[in-house]
C-alpha positions as a printed Julia matrix, in Angstrom:
385×3 Matrix{Float64}:
  79.07    1.3   38.58
  81.99    1.95  40.95
  85.58    1.71  39.68
  87.09    2.47  43.08
  88.43   -0.42  45.13
  86.73   -0.93  48.49
  88.73   -0.4   51.68
  88.89   -4.2   52.09
  90.27   -4.59  48.57
  92.85   -1.88  49.15
  93.89   -3.73  52.32
  94.17   -7.02  50.39
  96.33   -5.34  47.77
  98.59   -3.65  50.31
  98.96   -6.88  52.32
 100.11   -8.63  49.15
 102.7    -5.93  48.46
 104.05   -6.22  52.0
 104.18  -10.0   51.77
 106.18   -9.8   48.54
 108.64   -7.27  50.0
 109.08   -9.09  53.29
 108.91  -12.78  52.4
 109.42  -13.26  48.67
 111.9   -10.72  47.33
 114.62  -11.66  49.87
 114.38  -15.26  48.64
 114.46  -14.39  44.94
 117.36  -11.94  45.4
 119.38  -14.63  47.19
 119.39  -16.81  44.03
 120.46  -16.32  40.45
 117.84  -14.46  38.4
 118.45  -16.63  35.33
 118.15  -20.08  36.92
 115.2   -22.02  38.4
 114.82  -21.56  42.15
 115.82  -24.55  44.3
 112.78  -26.44  45.52
 113.5   -25.53  49.14
 113.42  -21.84  48.23
 110.16  -22.34  46.35
 108.61  -24.11  49.35
 109.61  -21.16  51.52
 107.71  -18.88  49.14
 104.73  -21.24  49.06
 104.54  -21.0   52.83
 104.02  -17.26  52.41
 101.4   -17.92  49.71
  99.56  -20.26  52.07
  99.5   -17.63  54.8
  97.5   -15.39  52.43
  95.12  -18.17  51.37
  96.26  -18.09  47.74
  97.43  -21.7   47.47
  93.71  -22.51  47.12
  91.93  -19.2   46.5
  89.06  -20.65  44.42
  88.1   -23.25  47.03
  85.59  -22.32  49.79
  86.89  -21.58  53.27
  84.51  -24.24  54.59
  86.56  -26.83  52.68
  89.94  -25.44  53.72
  90.55  -23.05  50.84
  91.05  -19.31  50.66
  87.5   -18.57  49.51
  88.53  -15.45  47.56
  86.49  -13.93  44.8
  88.33  -14.07  41.48
  88.62  -10.27  41.45
  90.19  -10.17  44.91
  92.52  -12.98  43.91
  93.49  -10.91  40.88
  94.31   -7.92  43.11
  96.78  -10.14  44.98
  98.07  -11.91  41.87
  99.02   -8.65  40.17
 101.47   -7.86  42.99
 103.44  -11.13  42.67
 106.69  -11.53  40.71
 105.43  -13.12  37.48
 107.71  -16.2   37.51
 106.26  -17.07  40.91
 102.75  -15.96  39.98
 102.74  -18.44  37.08
 104.07  -21.16  39.39
 101.29  -20.39  41.87
  98.71  -20.42  39.07
  99.79  -23.91  37.99
  99.6   -25.09  41.59
  96.34  -23.57  42.72
  94.33  -24.28  39.57
  95.5   -27.91  39.77
  94.23  -27.99  43.35
  90.95  -26.49  42.1
  90.69  -29.16  39.4
  91.34  -31.92  41.92
  88.73  -30.4   44.22
  86.17  -30.24  41.38
  86.61  -33.86  40.3
  87.51  -35.75  43.49
  85.63  -37.79  46.05
  85.58  -36.73  49.72
  88.21  -39.38  50.45
  90.48  -38.13  47.66
  90.12  -34.53  48.87
  91.01  -35.49  52.42
  94.08  -37.39  51.25
  95.43  -35.05  48.56
  94.46  -31.47  49.29
  95.64  -30.5   52.81
  99.36  -30.53  51.87
  98.61  -28.52  48.72
  96.64  -25.94  50.69
  99.45  -25.69  53.26
 102.07  -25.24  50.53
 104.15  -28.13  51.85
 103.69  -29.99  48.56
 103.7   -28.55  45.05
 101.44  -29.72  42.24
 100.89  -29.15  38.53
  98.76  -30.24  35.58
 100.06  -32.21  32.59
  97.91  -31.73  29.48
 100.09  -30.5   26.59
 102.14  -33.05  24.64
 104.85  -32.81  21.95
 102.17  -32.97  19.23
  99.17  -31.72  21.21
  98.81  -28.13  22.37
  95.59  -26.15  21.92
  93.49  -29.26  21.21
  93.46  -31.24  24.48
  90.99  -33.82  23.11
  93.8   -35.12  20.88
  96.02  -36.28  23.75
  97.78  -39.59  23.15
  99.07  -40.28  26.67
  97.0   -43.32  27.55
  95.78  -44.84  30.78
  94.81  -48.5   31.07
  93.46  -50.57  33.93
  95.59  -53.49  35.1
  94.09  -55.18  38.14
  94.04  -52.73  41.04
  96.33  -50.26  39.25
  96.21  -47.74  36.43
  99.11  -47.7   33.99
 100.06  -44.42  32.29
 102.25  -44.26  29.2
 103.1   -41.06  27.37
 104.92  -37.76  27.44
 103.82  -34.31  28.6
 105.54  -31.01  27.82
 105.52  -27.32  28.75
 104.39  -28.04  32.29
 104.94  -25.35  34.91
 106.3   -26.82  38.2
 106.8   -30.34  36.84
 110.47  -30.66  37.81
 109.72  -29.72  41.43
 106.23  -31.17  41.81
 105.11  -33.74  44.34
 101.79  -34.36  42.57
 100.84  -34.08  38.9
  97.3   -34.22  37.54
  97.68  -35.97  34.18
  95.17  -35.7   31.32
  95.03  -39.12  29.67
  93.16  -40.81  26.86
  90.88  -43.59  28.07
  89.95  -44.85  24.64
  88.34  -42.84  21.81
  84.84  -41.65  21.02
  83.03  -42.12  17.69
  84.76  -38.99  16.29
  88.19  -40.38  17.11
  88.74  -37.89  19.93
  90.13  -38.95  23.28
  87.77  -39.81  26.12
  89.79  -37.84  28.62
  90.48  -39.01  32.13
  92.41  -37.2   34.86
  94.74  -39.31  36.95
  96.74  -38.15  39.97
 100.35  -39.29  40.04
 102.1   -38.96  43.42
 105.78  -38.78  42.68
 107.03  -40.48  45.83
 104.81  -43.51  45.17
 104.89  -43.57  41.36
 108.22  -42.11  40.16
 108.47  -40.58  36.69
 111.17  -38.78  34.75
 111.31  -34.99  34.3
 113.63  -32.41  32.81
 113.75  -28.62  32.77
 113.26  -26.78  29.47
 115.46  -23.64  29.19
 113.32  -20.64  28.21
 113.54  -17.04  27.05
 112.16  -15.57  30.28
 110.6   -16.28  33.7
 113.83  -18.13  34.41
 113.42  -18.43  38.17
 110.37  -20.54  37.45
 110.22  -24.18  36.38
 108.99  -25.26  32.96
 109.62  -28.8   31.86
 108.48  -32.13  30.51
 107.52  -35.46  32.06
 107.83  -38.96  30.69
 105.59  -41.79  31.9
 106.81  -45.25  30.96
 104.18  -47.71  32.11
 103.9   -45.71  35.34
 101.67  -47.58  37.78
  99.37  -45.66  40.1
  96.57  -46.86  42.4
  93.2   -47.15  40.66
  91.63  -44.8   43.21
  93.84  -41.98  41.91
  91.5   -41.55  38.93
  89.4   -38.39  39.18
  85.83  -37.71  38.11
  84.03  -39.4   35.26
  85.65  -40.03  31.91
  84.78  -37.15  29.58
  84.41  -34.42  32.24
  87.95  -33.16  31.81
  87.37  -30.67  28.97
  84.62  -28.89  30.92
  86.77  -28.54  34.04
  89.72  -27.35  31.94
  87.6   -24.63  30.35
  86.25  -23.37  33.67
  89.73  -23.01  35.16
  91.21  -21.57  31.96
  88.57  -18.81  32.01
  89.9   -17.71  35.39
  93.55  -18.19  34.49
  93.56  -16.01  31.39
  92.87  -12.59  32.98
  95.29  -13.55  35.77
  98.05  -14.08  33.2
  97.03  -10.7   31.78
  97.62   -9.15  35.21
 101.1   -10.69  35.32
 101.76   -8.75  32.11
 100.38   -5.6   33.77
 102.81   -6.12  36.67
 105.79   -6.17  34.31
 104.6    -3.19  32.26
 103.99   -1.17  35.43
 107.6    -1.73  36.53
 108.87   -0.7   33.09
 106.66    2.41  33.13
 107.91    3.54  36.53
 111.52    3.14  35.39
 110.88    5.1   32.19
 109.0     7.88  33.99
 111.77    8.33  36.55
 114.5     8.24  33.9
 112.71   10.83  31.78
 112.91   13.28  34.67
 116.69   13.03  35.15
 118.15   12.25  31.72
 119.18   15.49  29.99
 119.5    15.93  26.21
 119.49   19.14  24.14
 119.78   21.13  27.34
 116.68   19.81  29.14
 115.25   16.69  30.76
 114.03   14.31  28.05
 110.66   14.24  29.82
 110.13   17.76  28.49
 110.32   16.54  24.9
 106.9    15.93  23.34
 107.66   12.51  21.85
 108.93   11.17  25.19
 105.76   12.44  26.85
 103.72   10.69  24.14
 105.56    7.41  24.77
 104.92    7.69  28.51
 101.25    8.49  27.9
 100.9     5.48  25.56
 102.56    3.17  28.1
 100.29    4.33  30.92
  97.19    4.0   28.72
  98.11    0.41  27.84
  98.6    -0.49  31.5
  95.39    1.09  32.77
  93.22   -0.32  29.98
  94.73   -3.81  30.33
  94.3    -3.77  34.11
  90.65   -2.68  33.92
  89.81   -5.28  31.26
  91.35   -8.06  33.35
  89.5    -6.88  36.46
  86.27   -6.81  34.48
  86.78  -10.37  33.2
  87.38  -11.62  36.75
  84.3    -9.75  37.98
  82.23  -11.39  35.23
  83.32  -14.79  36.54
  82.37  -13.76  40.09
  78.92  -12.75  38.83
  78.39  -16.13  37.18
  78.37  -14.72  33.65
  79.62  -16.69  30.65
  83.26  -15.63  30.55
  84.79  -17.57  27.64
  84.98  -14.55  25.34
  85.82  -11.82  27.85
  88.55  -13.92  29.49
  90.13  -14.64  26.12
  89.9   -10.94  25.23
  91.48   -9.86  28.53
  94.53  -12.07  28.25
  95.06  -11.39  24.54
  94.79   -7.63  24.92
  96.79   -7.35  28.13
  99.74   -9.45  27.0
  99.93   -7.69  23.62
  99.47   -4.14  24.92
 101.83   -4.6   27.85
 104.54   -6.21  25.73
 104.42   -3.13  23.52
 104.48   -0.95  26.63
 107.7    -2.55  27.89
 109.24   -2.07  24.45
 108.3     1.63  24.51
 109.85    1.97  27.97
 113.08    0.61  26.51
 112.88    3.26  23.77
 112.55    6.0   26.39
 115.82    4.8   27.96
 117.69    4.75  24.66
 120.88    2.65  24.61
 120.8     1.86  28.32
 117.35    0.34  27.81
 118.86   -2.69  26.08
 121.55   -3.29  28.7
 121.34   -6.29  31.0
 122.44   -4.05  33.86
 119.27   -1.94  33.79
 116.9    -4.93  33.9
 114.34   -3.85  31.3
 115.57   -6.59  28.98
 114.59   -9.13  31.64
 111.1    -7.6   31.83
 110.92   -7.83  28.03
 111.97  -11.49  28.03
 109.55  -12.28  30.85
 106.56  -10.59  29.23
 107.22  -12.36  25.93
 106.54  -15.65  27.72
 103.0   -14.71  28.75
 101.06  -14.96  25.45
 101.7   -18.74  25.45
 100.21  -20.32  28.62
  96.47  -21.05  28.97
  95.8   -20.52  25.28
  97.99  -18.76  22.73
  96.74  -15.38  21.54
  95.77  -16.82  18.15
  93.59  -19.47  19.83
  92.1   -16.83  22.14
  91.17  -14.75  19.07
  89.22  -17.72  17.73
  87.52  -18.29  21.09
  86.41  -14.68  21.16
  85.3   -14.92  17.53
  83.23  -18.01  18.34
  81.51  -16.12  21.15
  80.74  -13.22  18.8
  79.4   -15.3   15.89
  78.24  -18.48  17.63
  80.19  -20.32  14.92
  82.88  -22.88  15.75
  86.32  -22.1   14.27
  88.07  -25.25  15.47
  85.99  -28.14  14.13
  83.25  -28.63  11.54
């Protein structure tokens, strides 16, 4: 067992850091930190993503994707500013879902612009009254001649206000248990307009989180993906990869907070010496570093399990739940090390705290992830009888 990154992995990681410094941070610094980025700025960033192959990292190179292992993708993902990392995650896992469920003709028509980062996509599953139980969706799709008609409302969708394509989870009737027979339908915004609005949030404010309303929105019948009923399986497979990635976004934020606290502890003087010489400050720094290292390794392990073809439902749930919880506490401890200045907007730790508080929610809340892990331990279903 080797915990050291290979030279290729170190190169991947360093290339990602350089890309962020050279092509992403100048764009984010040029815009307000508390407002969603303009779409043109986001497309500029997506061009940089495409150059690294991370607009479609889970898709084979032979089909135009990045062909990265999940672990190598995670090494890149950890370096990205989290608001943009979550935007990328919404985009690339939607592309992966389209790839998994589409015909060769659909792939040829829909995917090249998504791979190139010239169009932005997202997935619409959650609804006002449907969150962790996607089989209860009420947004319906019906066939009318050569068109599909979608009616319903989707919420908490990353990228929706700036998307060109949305992959909508719809109910195509009900099964004998009253659960939706789910069907994915691609809606191309320029051909089938729909209404969206931004939802103001606590953190990740340069990103885009919003809702979409479909009022008898007509789309071509050949925009339906896969077979009815396959959606839940595809959702689970992509969620298993997403969860440790979200955990690594939390690691990114905690690492920044740790570095600030460590540096401050060396220069801030109280009681005649640097506060870093006080035992309790050293304990706080040690606890922060321990949280970061353990969270990082657990997320890497979950991604490696996926690469090895192992069942990852439990370990992926564990990785995200642990990393977001431990790293949120780590950022809070870093604020304690700074004392009063730690809560100032000027310092920036409060933004890290707001951002990290967003991360337990997407791709399964921590309570739901606990039940998923419990199901894997006991082989007993917590959700339904």
